[in-house]
C-alpha positions in Angstrom: 0.0 0.0 0.0 1.2 3.5 -0.7 2.2 5.4 2.3 2.1 2.4 4.6 5.2 3.5 6.5 3.5 6.9 6.9 0.6 5.7 9.0 0.1 4.2 12.3 -3.4 2.6 12.5 -4.4 1.4 15.9 -7.7 -0.1 17.1 -9.4 2.1 19.7 -9.4 0.6 23.2 -10.9 2.8 25.9 -8.5 1.8 28.6 -5.5 2.7 26.3 -6.9 5.7 24.5 -9.6 7.1 26.7 -7.4 10.0 27.6 -7.6 11.1 24.0 -11.4 11.6 23.9 -11.4 15.4 24.5 -8.6 15.9 22.0 -10.3 13.7 19.4 -13.5 15.6 19.9 -11.6 18.9 19.3 -10.0 17.5 16.2 -13.5 16.4 14.9 -14.8 19.9 15.5 -11.8 21.5 13.7 -12.0 19.0 10.8 -15.7 19.6 10.2 -15.5 23.4 10.8 -15.2 24.2 7.1 -18.4 22.2 6.4 -20.1 23.9 9.3 -19.1 27.2 7.9 -21.0 26.3 4.7 -24.1 25.6 6.8 -23.9 21.8 7.2 -24.5 20.7 10.8 -22.7 17.3 11.0 -22.9 15.8 14.4 -19.1 15.9 14.5 -19.3 19.8 14.3 -20.8 20.0 17.8 -20.8 16.6 19.5 -19.6 16.5 23.2 -16.8 14.1 24.2 -19.3 11.7 25.6 -20.8 11.2 22.1 -17.3 10.8 20.7 -16.6 8.0 23.1 -20.0 6.4 22.5 -19.4 6.4 18.8 -15.9 5.0 19.2 -17.2 2.1 21.3 -20.0 1.2 18.7 -18.3 -1.5 16.7 -14.6 -1.4 15.7 -13.0 2.0 15.7 -9.5 2.9 14.7 -7.2 5.8 15.4 -5.0 6.7 12.4 -2.1 9.1 12.5 -1.2 10.8 9.3 -2.2 10.0 5.7 -6.1 9.7 5.6 -6.3 7.9 2.2 -4.2 5.1 3.7 -6.6 4.9 6.5 -9.5 4.5 4.1 -7.6 1.7 2.3 -6.9 -0.1 5.5 -10.5 0.2 6.7 -11.7 -1.2 3.4 -9.3 -4.1 3.7 -10.4 -4.7 7.3 -14.1 -4.7 6.4 -13.3 -7.3 3.7 -11.3 -9.4 6.3 -14.4 -9.3 8.5 -16.5 -10.8 5.6 -18.1 -7.7 4.3 -18.9 -7.6 0.6 -19.7 -3.9 0.7 -18.8 -0.8 2.8 -20.8 2.4 3.1 -20.5 5.9 4.5 -22.6 9.1 4.4 -21.9 12.8 4.0 -23.8 15.9 3.3 -25.2 16.2 -0.2 -23.6 19.7 -0.2 -20.1 18.4 0.4 -19.1 18.2 -3.2 -15.4 17.8 -2.5 -15.9 14.9 -0.2 -18.4 13.2 -2.6 -15.9 13.6 -5.4 -13.1 12.1 -3.3 -15.2 9.1 -2.3 -16.3 8.6 -6.0 -12.6 8.5 -7.0 -12.3 5.6 -4.5 -15.1 3.7 -6.1 -18.0 4.7 -3.9 -21.4 5.3 -5.5 -24.4 7.2 -4.2 -27.0 4.6 -3.3 -29.5 6.4 -1.1 -30.3 9.7 0.7 -31.0 10.1 4.4 -32.1 12.9 6.7 -30.6 12.3 10.2 -32.2 13.8 13.2 -28.9 15.4 14.4 -28.0 17.2 11.2 -29.5 20.1 9.3 -28.9 18.7 5.8 -29.8 15.7 3.7 -27.1 13.1 3.4 -26.0 11.0 0.5 -25.3 7.4 1.4 -22.4 6.0 -0.6 -21.3 2.4 -0.9 -18.5 0.5 -2.5 -18.3 -3.2 -3.4 -15.3 -4.8 -1.8 
């Protein structure tokens, strides 16, 4: 994989990484701030640390340091290892740059959703593994 030496992907374990929750929440707020500035109310734009922890504990979660495209590649590989034949994600239908990035990775829009915690309609995108 390209950039494999440039990423450290670690499964989130609360006892080992719980001290990072506030910092991770802050990173989420910062990462989603440009989308919030465009009027999109992603949960990650305003969620409290307790919600960050709740979401991290729901299924398998990973912390990646550096190179986000390598992270996507590793997560797709992990989903396949777990027996998944497809992987899905969602984002605001107004986030054209993200949609384009996901389409370049082979994701297709398969549905729309209106989540209770957002102020926009989402596109649900999926990719066959």
